[in-house]
N, C-alpha and C positions, 0 to 999 in steps of 0.2 A: 504493500500500500504506500502511496506517495504521502510523504509527511512534509509539512510546511514549517519552516523555521524562520523567525523574524529577527532581524538585527536592529537594535535601536541605539547602538553605540557608535555608528558611523559619525564622525565629527562634522558638525555643521560648519559651513564656511560662509558666514554672512558677508555681504558686500559692505554694509555700513550699519553696524549695530551701534546704538547710542551709547556713549561712554557714561554709564550710570553713576560712576563714582564722582563725576563732576557735580558741582553745586548747580542749583537752578540758575543762579545769577551768571555763572560762567557759561552755561549752555545758552542762556538768553543772549549773552554777548557774542558768542560764536554764531548764533542764529542771525544776528544783525548782518554779519558779513556774507553768509551764504544765502539766506532767504530774502533779504530786503534790498539787495544791491540794485536791482532793476527798478523796483518801486521807489527807492530812495533817490535815484538820479533822475527820475521823470520831471521834477521841477525845472530842470535845465532847459527843457524844450516844449513841455506840454502846454503851458498857458500862452506862450507866444504864438503857437500854432493857431489858437482860437481867434486871434486878432490880426496876425500878420500873414497867415497862410493865404493860399489862393481863394479859399472859401471862408476866410476870416470875416468877422463882423466889425463894425466900427467900435472903437474903444471909448464909447460914451459912458458916463457914470452909471446909467441904468444897465447897460450891457455888461460892464465890468462886474458889477454886483451880481447880476444874474449868472454869468459864466462861473464866477468864483463859487457861487452857491451850488451850481451843478457839480463842480469839482469836489466840494466838501461832502455833499450827500452821496456822490458816487463812491467815495472812499468809505463812507459809513455803511451804505446799503450793500455794495458789492464786495467789499473786502471784509469789513467788520462782521456783517451779518452772514452773507453768503459763504465766504470762505472760512473765516475764523470760527463762527458759531455753528454753522451747519455742516459744511463739507468736511471739516476736520474731524467730524464724528464718523464720517464714512471711511474709516481706515480699514485696510486689509492686513490684519495682524500687525498693526502699527505703521504700515507703509501707506503712502498716499500717491496721488498722481492719476492721470487719466487712464493709464493701463491698470493700475490697482483698482480703480473704479470699474473698469470694464471686466476685470477678472471676477469681481464680486457678483456682477450681473450674470455672467455666463457659467459660473461654477455650480455644481450640484444640480444641473438641469433647470436652473431658475429661468433661463431665457426662453425655453421652449422653442416654438417655431420661429420666434423672433431672433434667435441666436445670431444668425448671419447678419441680420440688419444691425443689431447692436455692435457686433464686431466691426463691421464696415464703418459705422459711425464713429466708433472709438478710434479706429485707424486713421480716419480723416482728421480727427482732432489731434492725434499724435503727429500726423504729417505736418499740420500747420505749425506745430512747435518748432519744426526745423526752419521754417521761414523766420520765426522769431529768433532762432539761434544765429541766422545769418545777418539779420537786420540790427539786432540789439547792439552788438559790439560796434558796428559802424555808426549808428545814430548816437549812441552814448558817448563814445570817445570824440566824435566830431563835434557834438554840442559842447563838450567840456573845453576842447582846444579852441573853439570859436570865441571863448572869452578873451583871447589875445586881441581880437578885433576891437574890443572895448578898451582894453588896457593900452594898446598901441596900434592904431589903424594901419600903420606902416608895416606891421607884421602879417597882415591879411594874406599875402601870397604864400606864406609859410604854413598856413593852417592845414591845408590838405596834405602836403608832403609829410608834416609832422604826424598827422593822424594816421597815415599809411604806415609810417615807421613804427608807431606805437602798436598798431594792429599786427604787423608782421612780427614784431618782437614778442607780443603776447602769444602768438601761435608757436613761435620757435621755442618758447619755454615749456610748452605742454609735455614734451617727452620726459622732462625732469620731474613732473608731478607737481601737484598743487599743495603738497604738505607744508613746505616751509613758507610759501606765500600765504597759505591759509591761516597760519598762526597770527598774521596781522590783519586778516580780513575784518574781524569783529571790531578791533580798535579803530581802524580806518573809517568804517561806516559809522561807528559811534561818534567819532569826531565830526564826520560829515553831517550827521543829523543834528548834532549840537550847533554846528555852524549855520546850517540853513534855518534852524529854529530861531537862533539869535538874530540873524539878518531879517527874518520875517517879523519878529517881535519889534525890532527897531523901526522898521518901516511902518508897522501897524500903529505904533505910538504917534507917528507923524500925522496919520489920517485914520482915526478909529471909525470913520463912517463906513468902512468896508465890513464892519461887524454885522451890518444888515444882511450880509450873505448867509449868515447862520440860519436865517429864516428860510425854509424850503419854498415858501410862496414866491420868493424872489426868482427862483428858478422857473416856476410855472409862468410867472409874468413875463419872463424872458422869451419863452416860446410864443406866448400870445402877441408879444410885440414884434418878433422877428419872423414868425411864420416858418416858411420852408428854409430860409437862411439859418434860423435857430436850430432846426432839426439837423441840417448838414453840419453845423458846428459840433454836434455830438462826436463827429469823427476826431475832433481834437480833444474833447473831454475824456474819451476812453484812454487816451495816452497816460492819464494819471493812474491808470490801473495796470499798466504794464508790469509784469512780474507777479501779479496776484496768484497765478497758477503755482508759483514757487512755494507759496504758503502751504499749499496742499501737497505738492510733489515732494517737498523736502522734510515733511513731518517725521519720516522714518529716521532721519539723521539726528534729530534733537528731541522729538516728542512734542505733543501739543502744548503743554504748559510753558516751556521756554519760549516757543514762538509767540504764544499769546502775550506773555509778559513783555517780550521785546516790542511787540506791535503796540499794545496799549500804553506801555511805559515810556517809550521813546519815539518809535517810528511814526505812529499816527499823530501825536501832538506836534512833532517837528514838521511833518508834511502839511498839516492844517495851518500852522503858523507861516510856513513858506508861501503857500498859496494866498493866504490872507495878506501877507506882506507885499507880494507882487501886485495883488489887487489894489492895495492902498497906494502903492507907488503910481499905478496907472490912473487912479482917481485924480491925483495931483499932476501927473505928467503923462497924458495919453500918447504923446509923441514917442515915448519909449517902448511902445508895444512890440517892436521887433526884437527887443532883447531885455525883457523885464527882470530876469533873474540877476544877470550881472550888473544891471543898472542899480540894484539895491546895494551893491558892494561898494564901500568907500574906496577912494582911489588908492590909498596906501595898502589896501588888502587885496587888490585885484590879482596881482601875480601869485601870492600865496593861495588865493581861492581857486585860481585856474589849476594850480598844482594839486590841491586837495581834490578838486572835481575830477581831474584826470585820474588820480589814484582811485577814487570812488568808482569811476566808470570802468576802470580796468578790473576792479573787484567784481562789479556787476557782470562784466563780460566773461570773466573767468568762471564765475558760478554758473552761468548759462551754458558755456562750453562744456563744463563737467556734466551738467544736466542732460545735454544732448548725447554725450558719450553713454551715460547711464541708460537713457531712453533707448538708444540703439541696441545696447546689450540686452536689456530686458525684452525688447521686441524679438530679438533673435532667440532668446531662451523660451519665449512663449510660442515660437513658431510663426511669427509675423514678419520675420526679416531673415535674409540669408546669414549664415555664420560669418563673422568678421574677426579679424585679428585683434585680440585684446591683450594689452600689456599692463601689468600691475606696477605702479610706481612707488608703492610703499610696502615695506615688509610687515607692518603692523596693522594697517588699515586697507583691507582688500578692496574696499569701495573706491579707492583712488586708482582709477584706471585711465588708460590712454589708448585711443584707437587711431593708429597712424594714418590710414587712408582717409578716414573721415576728417581728421585734423587738417590735412592739407587741402582737402576739398572745401572745408569751411573757410580756411584762410583765403584761398583764391576767390571764393564767392564774396566774402566780406570785403576784401580789398576792392574787388570789381564794383561792388555796390557803392562803396565810399567814393570811388573815382567817378562812377557814372552819375551819381546824384549831386555830389560836390558840396551840398549844404545840408545841415541837419533839418532845416525847415522843409525842404523838398523830400527828404527821406522820411520825415514824420508822417507824411501823407500815406506812405506805403506801410508804415508800422502798424497803424490801428487795425487794419483788416485781419492780420494774423492773430492779434490779441482778441478781438471781438468774436471771431469765428471759433476759436478754441473755448472761450468762455461760454458761448451759446451751446456748444456740443456738451460741455461739462454739465450744464444745467439740465439738459435733456437726459443724460445718463444718470444724473442724480435722481431725477423724478422716476426713472425706470427702477432704480435700486430701491427707492423708498416704497414703491408699490409692490415689487416682487420679493424683496428680501426683508424689509422692515414691516411689511403688512399695513402700510398706511391706507386709509380709506381714500376714495377718489376725491372727496372734498378737501382732505388734507393735502393730497398731491396737487390739487388745483391751486393751493396757496403758494406753491412754487411758481405758479404762472406769472406772478408779479415780477419775480426775478428774471423769468424767461422773456417777458415783454421788454424789460430794460435791456437785456442782452440783444434781443432782436432789433431794438431801436439803434443801439450802437452798431450792430452789423449792417443795418440798412444805410445808416449815414456813411459808413466807410465804403460800402459798395458804390456809392455815388462818386467816390474818389478813385474809381478803378483806373481811369486813364492818367491820373496824376501820380501813379506809382502803386496803386492797390493791386495791380496785376502781378507785381513781383512776388508777394507771399503766396498768392494763389498759384502762380507757376511753380514755385518751389514746393508748395504743398501737394500740387497735382503730381509732380514727379515722384515725390516720396510715397504718395498714396498708391501710385501705379506699382512701385516696387513692393510695398507691403501688401496691397490687395492682390496683386498678381501672384506673389509668393504664397499667400494664404489659400487662395483658390486652387492654385496648382498643386499644393500639398494635399488638399482635400480630394481632388480628382485622382491623384496618385495613390492615396490611401484606399480609395474605393476600388481602384484597379488591382491593387495588391491583395485586398481581401478577396476579390473575385477569383484570383489566380492561386490563392493560398491552398496548400495541401493540408488536410487535417493531420494534426500531430500524431494521432493514433496510428495512421497509416505508416508514418515513418518508423514509429516504435515497433510495429509488426514486422516491417522489413528488416530492422536490425535484429529482432528476435529470431528471424528465420536465417540469420547468418548469411544473408545475401550480399552484405557489404563488408569489405576488408577493414579491420580495425587496426590502427597503427598506434605506437606509443605517443604519449604527450597529451596536451590539452588544446582544444580548439574553442575559441570564443567567437560566437556569431552575434554581431550587433544587429538588432532589429527595432524598427519603430513601433511594432505592435507586440503586446504581451500575449497574443493569441496565435494559434496555428504555427506553421513551420516557416521560418524566415526564407525568403526567396534566395538569399545568398547561400543558404545551406543546400537548397535544391540544386542550384547551379554548381556548387562545389561537388556534390555527389555525381551530377551528370557528367562533369568533365574529368574527375579524378577517380571515381569508383572506389573511394576509400574514405574512412572517417577515423578521427582520433578516438582513443578509448574513453577519454573524458571530454564531454561536450557541454558547453555552457551557452544557453540562449539568453543573451543579455539585452534588456530593454532599459533605456534611460528615460524616465518620466519627469517632465517639468510640470509641477502642479500649479494651479492658478492661485497660489498664495506665495508670499515672499519667502517664507522659510518653512521647513518641515520639522515638526516636533514629534518625537516618538519614533514610530516604525519608519525607518529610512530605506531598508533593504529587505526584500522578501526572497527566500531561497527555497526551492522545492525540487526534490528528486522526482523525475518522471519515469525512471526505469531505463535499462539498457545503457547506463552510464551517461544519461542526458539529464541536465538540471536546468530549470528555469530560474533566472535571477532578474529581479526588477529593482532598480536603484532609483529612488525618488529624491528630488531636490526642488526647492522653490525657485522662482524666477529671479531671486536676488542672491542665489547661491551658485557655487561651482559644481560642475560634474567631474568627478575623478574616477575613471574606470579602474585603474590598478588598485586604488584604495578600496573601492566597493568590492572588487573581486577577491581581495585578500580576506576581508571580513566574511564575505559569503562562503568562501572555501572553508574557513575555520568552523562555521556553523553547520556546514554540510558534512563535516567530519571527513574531509579529504585533505591530503597533503598537496599544497599548491606547488606545482613543478617549478624548476628553475625558469627564469625568464626566457632562456634560450629554448625551452620546450613548450612555450605557449605561443600559439599563433592566433592573431586577431583577423577575423574576416569581415570585410565591409562590402556592402553592395553599392555599385555605382551604376545607376540606371540612366540611360539616355532616353529622354522622353520626346515623342513626336505626336502630332495630332492624328487622330484616327481618320482613315480614308473617308471622304465624304463630309468631313466636319465643315461647319460654316466659317466665314472669314473671321468673325470675332473669336471663335474658339481657337482657330489656328493661330491667331495673333497672340492670345493669352498663353497658349502652350509654348509657342516659340519664345516668348519673353521669359516664361518660367524656365525653359531649358537653358536660356542664356544666363539667367541668374544662378542656376545650379552649376553650370560650368565654371563660374567665377567666384563661388562662395569658398570660404576657407575650409581647408581639409579637415575632415573629422579626426584624422590621426593627430593633428596638432591641437585641436580643440579639446580632445578628451584625454590628452596626456598618454597616448599609446606609444610604445617604442617603435619608431619608424621601420626598423629592420625586421620586425615581427608582424607586419601588417600585410595582408593579402587583399587586394581589391578585385572583385569579380564584376564584370560589366554585363548589362542586360538591356534590351531594347523594349520599352513599354509604350504602347499606344494609349493616349488619353482622349 
C-alpha cells in the first residue's frame, strides 16, 4: 500500500519578512523611505500641472481654493480611507499589492466562472504599474532638477543632461543592491517631509485665506464654476496620489501599523501643509503658477532644497524600481510571466533582488522618456493615466474580494461604489489627455499585458493538451511490474507541472531509451496563491515499482530549491539519496505550434507564446539543478 509522508521542516525562504525585532518607530521611519517616496515628491509637480499645464485653469483665488480643496480631500478619501483603512485589511498572509489581491480572489475556487476575467483584470492593473515604473523616475528627478531654473535661469540648458546623468547613475547602481542606500532612505524622506511641511506652514502664515480649502464644498463649487474644464483638471489632481499603491504593495515589508503611523504622523500632515502653502502663495502671486513649489523656497535655501529634492526623488525612484523587480518575480512565480534571471544582492535579506535584463530595459525607457518629453510638466500629463487606471482596477478587485471572500452583502459592496466613481472620474479626465502623453503608459501597459496575458493563456492551453495526452500512472506501474523495461542503477528525477498522471518527459524518455533508473522521482513544484507556506511544504508518496511522487510547495514570495526539497523527501521516504553524480534530472522542452486549421488570432497567440518560451530563463538555472546532470527531452505539441 502506498503511504504518504509529509515534511514540514523544509526551511522557508521569505523574500522580505518584516524584521520584528525592530521598534515600531524604526519601522515607521524605514517605511517613510520605501513606501512614501512617490507620494512625498508629488508636491514638486502636481499643483503646477493644474494651473500651468495645457489643460490648466486660470489661477484665480476661487480656482486656487477649489483645486487645493480637491487635493486635500483626494488625499483623505483615496489614501487615508481607501488604502490605509480599507485595502490594508485585504492582506494575503501579511502581503499586499494587486497580485496579492488577485490571489485572494482566485484561490480556493472563490472566483468560479469569473476566474479568467479577474485574472485578466489583475494582469492589466499589474501591467500598468510598469508604465508607472518607467515614468516615475523620469518625472520625479526632472521636476527636482528643474529647481535650478528658479535658482539660476542660466543653468536651464543643464537641467536635462543632469537629469539623464542622475537616471543613468541610478540604474548603474542597481547591480550592487539597495541595502546600503536603503539605510538612508527613511532619514532622507523624513527630512524631506519636515522641509516641505515647514515651507508650507511658512507660506500659509502669509495668507491663511487658503484654509477655506479645508471645506469640501469649495471643491464642489469649483466644478460648478468651471464645468468641463474643472473635470479635465482632475487629471492633475490625481498626481497627488501617485505612489498610493505602494501603501498596499509594501505592507509585507513593514506591516500595517508602521505604515499607518508614518502616514498619519508625518507624511499626511506634511503633504497637506505643502499643498496649502502652495495655494497660499498662488493667492498672493498667481503669476507663479508655473513653479509654485520652488517659489515658496527662500533664495538662500534654493540650492540646498534642489539637492534635498533630488535625493528624495532618487529614493522614490529606487523604491519603485525595486517594486517593479518584485512584481516581475512574483508574476513569474504565479505563472503570469516567463522565468527571468534573478540575482540576490544581499546575503541576509533575500527580498533584495536584481533583474539584469529588466534593469537595462527600464533604464533605456526612462532615459528615452526624459529626453522625449524634456519637461516635467509635459511628462505629468502622461503620468496620471497609469496611476488612475491601476487605482480603478484595484477598487474593482477589492469589491470582488469583499463579496466573494468576506461575504459582504450587495448593499455593503455598493458602498465601495463611491470610491469607484472617484476612480472613474480620475480615469476619464486622464483619458482626455491621451494625445498629450497619456498614450505612453497605455502603450507600455499594453505591451506588458500582451506578455502576461499571452503567457497565461498559452500555459492554460498547454496544460489542457498535456492532460489530454497524459498516460494514467497505473499503466506505467503495470508495465514496470511486468519487467518490460530495463532498470538501471541510480536515480532519475522527472520534473512535471502536474501532480497527476505520468509526466510527458518520462514517456519520451522510455520511448527513446527503453530503460529506467531503479529509483524514480516524479517531482512537481507548486507555487501556491499565498506569499508563504506554513506547515506541510513537501509531500512524498511511494507509488510502487521504485517510483515516488514528490510535491514541493512554496509561496509566490519564496524560493524553489529542488536539491533541498529532494534531500528532505528522500530522508522521509527512507531511501538513501545517491551521490550527485548518480542523479539525473529530466526536463521536458516542448515546442508549441498552432493546430492545423486554427484561426488567425489563435495562431498569433500560440506563436507569441512559443517565442516567449524560447526566450525564458532555463529551468536548470532557476531551480538550482546541477547543469551537468540535466537531460532535456524535446517534444512537439499542437495547441
